[in-house]
C-alpha positions, 0 to 999 in steps of 0.5 A, spaced: 881 803 208 875 806 212 868 803 212 861 806 211 855 803 214 848 805 212 842 803 215 835 804 212 829 804 215 823 804 211 816 804 213 810 805 208 803 806 209 797 805 204 792 810 202 785 807 199 789 801 198 793 804 192 800 802 194 801 796 191 809 794 192 814 794 197 820 792 200 825 786 199 832 788 200 838 785 196 845 785 198 849 791 197 856 791 194 862 794 196 866 798 191 872 803 191 871 810 192 868 814 187 863 809 185 855 808 187 854 803 192 846 801 191 841 798 196 835 797 192 828 796 195 824 792 189 817 790 189 814 784 192 807 781 192 801 785 195 799 779 199 806 779 202 806 787 203 799 787 206 801 782 211 808 785 213 806 793 212 807 795 219 813 792 220 820 795 219 825 793 214 832 794 214 837 794 209 845 794 211 850 796 206 858 797 207 863 801 202 870 800 203 874 806 200 881 808 200 881 816 200 878 819 207 877 826 203 873 823 198 866 827 198 863 822 194 863 816 199 857 812 198 850 813 196 844 809 197 838 808 192 831 806 194 826 805 188 819 805 190 814 802 185 806 803 185 800 800 181 799 805 176 806 804 173 809 810 177 816 810 180 820 814 185 827 813 186 832 817 191 839 817 190 843 820 196 850 821 195 854 822 201 856 830 201 855 831 194 848 830 190 841 828 191 838 825 185 830 825 185 827 820 179 820 820 177 818 815 172 811 814 169 809 810 164 816 809 161 818 817 161 823 819 166 824 826 169 830 827 173 832 832 178 839 834 180 842 839 185 849 840 187 854 845 189 856 847 182 849 848 179 841 849 180 837 843 180 832 842 174 826 839 173 820 842 178 824 843 184 821 847 190 828 850 192 834 852 189 838 847 193 837 840 193 844 838 196 844 835 202 851 834 205 852 828 209 856 829 216 859 824 221 853 822 225 848 825 221 841 822 220 836 824 215 829 822 214 825 823 208 818 823 207 813 824 201 806 828 202 801 828 197 799 835 195 794 836 190 797 834 183 804 834 186 808 830 191 812 834 196 819 831 198 820 833 205 827 832 209 828 832 217 836 832 219 839 830 225 846 832 226 849 830 232 842 829 236 839 835 234 833 835 229 832 840 224 827 840 219 830 841 212 827 845 207 822 842 202 827 838 197 823 837 191 816 837 188 815 831 183 809 831 178 804 826 180 797 824 178 791 824 183 790 817 183 797 816 185 796 817 193 801 815 198 804 816 204 811 814 205 817 815 210 824 813 209 830 814 215 837 813 213 843 813 218 850 814 215 856 813 220 863 815 217 869 814 220 873 818 216 875 825 215 870 830 213 872 833 206 873 840 206 868 841 200 862 839 204 859 844 208 858 842 215 854 846 221 859 850 225 858 851 233 854 857 235 857 863 237 861 863 244 856 864 249 850 866 245 848 860 241 841 858 239 838 851 238 837 850 231 831 849 227 834 847 229 835 845 237 835 839 240 830 840 235 832 843 229 831 847 231 832 850 234 834 852 235 842 852 237 847 854 232 847 859 227 852 862 223 858 859 220 865 861 222 868 868 220 874 872 220 875 876 226 875 883 223 870 888 227 864 888 224 860 895 224 852 895 224 850 892 217 845 887 214 848 883 208 844 885 202 842 892 205 847 897 204 843 902 207 841 898 213 842 903 220 839 900 226 836 906 229 833 908 223 830 901 222 827 901 229 825 909 229 821 908 223 814 907 225 811 906 218 816 901 216 815 897 222 807 897 221 809 895 213 812 889 216 807 888 221 802 888 215 805 883 211 806 878 217 799 879 218 799 876 211 804 870 213 809 874 208 815 873 212 819 874 205 816 881 204 816 883 211 823 881 212 825 885 206 821 891 208 824 891 215 831 890 213 831 893 206 833 886 203 834 885 195 828 884 191 831 877 189 834 875 196 839 869 195 843 869 202 844 863 205 842 862 212 847 857 216 845 853 222 844 846 223 841 846 216 842 851 211 836 855 208 834 861 204 829 866 205 824 864 199 825 857 201 822 858 208 817 862 205 815 856 201 815 852 208 810 857 211 805 856 206 805 849 207 802 850 213 802 844 218 803 839 213 808 833 215 807 835 222 810 842 221 806 845 226 806 838 231 809 842 237 804 838 242 804 830 244 800 826 249 804 821 253 803 816 248 806 820 243 800 821 239 799 828 236 795 833 240 790 838 236 793 845 235 791 850 240 785 855 238 787 862 235 784 865 242 789 861 246 795 863 242 793 871 242 793 870 250 800 867 250 803 873 246 799 878 250 803 876 256 809 879 253 806 885 250 809 892 253 801 894 253 800 889 258 802 888 265 806 881 264 804 878 271 797 880 271 796 877 263 800 871 265 795 870 271 789 871 266 792 866 261 791 861 266 784 863 269 781 863 263 784 857 260 779 851 258 780 845 263 785 840 260 787 844 254 794 846 252 793 853 254 792 851 261 798 846 261 802 852 259 799 857 264 801 852 269 808 851 267 809 858 266 806 860 273 810 855 276 817 857 274 816 864 274 819 867 281 821 874 283 824 875 290 819 877 295 823 883 297 823 885 290 816 884 288 814 891 288 820 894 285 820 889 279 812 890 278 813 893 271 807 897 269 803 897 262 807 901 257 803 904 251 810 908 249 816 903 251 823 906 250 824 903 244 820 899 239 822 891 239 821 888 232 823 881 234 817 881 238 813 882 232 816 877 228 816 872 234 808 874 235 807 872 228 811 866 228 806 863 234 800 865 230 803 862 224 806 855 227 800 855 232 804 855 238 801 857 245 807 856 250 812 851 253 809 845 257 810 838 258 806 836 252 811 840 248 817 837 251 815 831 248 817 834 241 824 834 238 823 838 232 823 846 230 822 850 224 825 853 218 823 860 220 828 859 226 834 860 223 831 867 219 829 870 226 836 868 229 840 871 224 836 877 224 835 878 231 838 873 235 837 867 239 832 869 244 827 874 244 827 880 249 821 882 252 819 889 255 819 886 262 826 883 262 829 889 259 826 893 265 828 888 270 835 889 268 835 896 268 832 896 275 837 891 278 843 894 274 841 900 278 846 905 274 851 900 273 854 898 266 852 891 263 857 886 260 854 883 255 859 877 254 857 872 248 853 878 245 852 875 238 849 880 233 848 885 239 841 885 239 840 885 246 845 890 247 842 895 242 835 894 246 838 895 253 842 901 250 835 904 248 832 903 255 838 907 257 843 902 260 851 902 258 852 896 255 859 893 253 858 887 248 863 882 248 864 876 243 869 872 240 865 872 233 866 865 231 860 865 228 857 869 222 850 873 223 846 876 217 845 882 221 849 886 226 846 891 231 852 894 234 859 897 232 863 896 238 863 889 240 870 887 243 872 881 239 876 877 245 875 871 250 870 873 255 874 871 261 880 875 258 875 881 257 873 881 265 880 880 267 882 887 264 876 890 267 877 888 274 873 882 273 867 886 272 866 888 279 862 894 278 858 891 272 852 886 271 854 880 267 849 878 262 850 871 258 845 871 253 844 863 251 851 861 253 853 855 249 853 848 252 860 846 249 862 839 246 862 835 253 856 838 255 859 841 262 858 848 260 865 850 261 863 857 258 859 859 263 863 856 269 869 860 267 865 866 266 862 865 273 868 864 276 872 870 273 866 875 275 868 879 281 861 883 281 854 881 285 849 881 279 849 875 274 843 875 269 843 869 264 838 868 258 837 861 257 832 855 257 828 853 264 827 846 262 831 840 261 833 840 254 840 842 255 840 848 250 844 853 254 849 853 259 849 845 261 846 839 258 844 836 264 841 842 269 838 848 268 841 855 270 838 855 277 839 848 279 847 849 277 847 855 281 844 852 287 848 846 287 855 849 285 855 856 287 851 857 294 853 864 295 849 866 289 841 867 291 836 867 285 832 873 285 829 873 278 826 868 274 821 870 269 819 867 262 821 870 255 817 870 249 819 863 247 819 860 239 815 854 238 818 848 241 822 852 246 822 855 253 826 860 255 827 865 261 831 871 264 835 868 270 838 874 275 842 872 281 845 876 286 850 875 292 853 879 298 850 886 300 846 886 293 842 880 296 835 883 298 833 881 305 825 880 306 823 885 312 820 881 318 812 881 318 
């Protein structure tokens, strides 16, 4: 016998005094597997509700059942009544179905969705199923939007928040205004049923967060497990996809940019990659989304805190930065600007006390180039860089659309990401390469080959090759990507690959978004640094304390300083960071390769 415990935290607030009833809990019942175990919130008198409105209500339920592999382990039903005789009921069935019922003046409409079929009623997406996994928390919230109520979801899987797609749209009259949040915590101690889709770890050495990251999202685990067969360059749903043709097709790139300017991510992705008109591919990360669902979320704008990237010390949201500040942040990474100068101007022209000023101070504080390399690594403007970089275009659009102007202390107080992130990760990878970063890698490689271990879908390898470098992509391919940019990835463990190639002695070792690992101790990164026999190590990862990459409790520079003292940090430059993230390129050198500052 296995026990399931369910905790429900309800917090309701009234708009214009229209909400008239809330919360009293009734005892839950215990039944055998395959039956519903409801925990209902029934109506109480308005005076009592008004007195207790700001207090949390807890309902505890347990269910005992004998079959640990039963997908329908338990369910939770919440009934909410309103003064106009309308009611909304949610039934969440673990690992199986989400039921949404709206009752108004005696009529009942019901939306159902499950693994076997499409939802009916007026759903916003084709999939309303929410698999419930070990340690998953789910927050559902309603938002009044003109004549419909939008049901939104935020998923927390093993501590990584991820806003799910809008789950349903329930017809409502304009006089039924309300705001509601429901938090559900489910803890199961039995085996996850094989029929339930669960998020898989991100690709070895190259994972993101996830919409998914300490925040959704990210931002850190795309793609589910796949076979170990070698994959040529390909895009699922686009048989004509050819990476070089895509990047060299100027009209195609411009068409995608024009569509992004209209906030049409769906059509921009189709234009760039040649996706089908009705695209049904599911992007798996900590949450599973489809391109059309994400496009709908994009159109919702900042509703329900979707653009809430910055918070004050007391947790209250800050106003989003103005468009001019966002454009100034994007310009830092534009190949047509000198990055160091653009970053300096980003701070100089910032209004005191603004988010822009805070972000500029953070980026300038973190940026480092060894004094002996400052002249060599000053990358000039490039109106015609060696290669176009469509990831930069899509990233720049995401900043404008999501109202993001860079990482700072205010953004570290927010633990969510956005539905757009899984799309960008599947199409391009976990981190956006900048022209400066690619040039710095080329200069410090000094003609040597690069071992891109944990190369993921190969986007960094692809661009580095177009910048003139020889690159060996290596990945065990435990994750699946919609787009693969290279066709020669060595499907093997990174340490084994290095052992077969003299420890990479005459190569630069590149780790893009190295996986942290289940214990948080960063065995992947530790083992590779230990196995590497060369003298130049480059790492693309986070430069704040969010624990997305490398190690859970330290940044890459802190780890190298503490445990690898023979290595010298020579570069730490910011990279274009998705909303809620803070990434950089680190480069460390040792031995005779370490630059020496000449005496004054």
